[in-house]
Phi, psi and omega in degrees: 000129180285163178299321180297316180296319181296320177298319180297313181297315182297317182296315184271359179280352180256129177300317182297320180292325176295324178292321177297314180296320179296319179298319179294321182289335179265358179272136178287351181214160178301150181239152173263175185297325180295317180296319177297316180299315180296319184292324185256000180071035180253159169289145184299328177294320177294319178299316179297321179301312180293321179296323177297318178298315181294324177292316179300326179278000180062028173268342181227145175245146184250140176218165180262138177295151184268348183288149180279134179202159179286150177077207183292146175293151179290132179270130180246149184232143177212159179297145180266137168064032182272131174263121181289159184306316182298320178294318180296317179296323177297320177298315183295322178302317179296319179297314182293326179300319177295322180290314185291340177292344179236056193278011175299326177226077188299325181292317179291316182296319181292323176297317178295325177297319176298322177297320178292322178299324181301335180293348178273356180244157175290137180291137177295160174299129185293328181277338182215071191279347189298313179301321178296318178293320175302318181296320178297311181292328176294316179300324182276354173095022182274354184050065183286148177222123182263135177238104185296323184296320181269352181067042183226159163244123180266128181255105190274343190212066177302120180287354181246023190298325180298310178293325181293324178292323181283322185224064182298331181294340177261299188295312182293327178288331172300315181290326175297315179296322177301311180296313183301317182289318180298327183261009181300125180082359183262160171233130005275164170274166185213162175224148179271132175242103183286145168049055171292336168223166184305327181241023186221128169245168187217141169255119184252128180267157175313128185296345177285349181237163175229139181301117188277057178230148181308143182308134176055035173287118188230137174249128178243157184211166177274000000 
């Protein structure tokens, strides 16, 4: 396990830290430790402790407030690296445009488009790819949740679900290609299972392996 992966596991292994991250993701503006403490009923020192862990894991970014005040500037926190739904949809439109331009074999073309899209993200660690894959789906707004016992990542909020229901041979194959390319050369391999429930898709890993993330580790976002 890499140091980065261990930081990710440690940060999301705490219920309180997941609540802090969730509060930041649902806030329209950066928050300071006092605001987080008040919102979640925590002592401000405890809030700072959790924010430091999330910052070290690069799940949260820290900035200084711009208002003039005596002493140290106020530290503000916001989610790191989040792609908003409109941006994600814009990316997918570009991906689909490339696929549909070669529509003789739409399933193959859309999968290849997903592979090209994967090049815009950092490749996951080949020996421990699950946190990296979780991070990609979290950035795109899927609200991923990893279940080590079943060897799956549950995708609770596909931001493209409407288009996926109408054209699964295009949209879902883009995501299949994205996963295949991100995990190329990695162990374990995985496959996408769309709409196992009306609002739920699933990434299933080779049963010989188990997703090496704390049970029900879930990242939520606004």
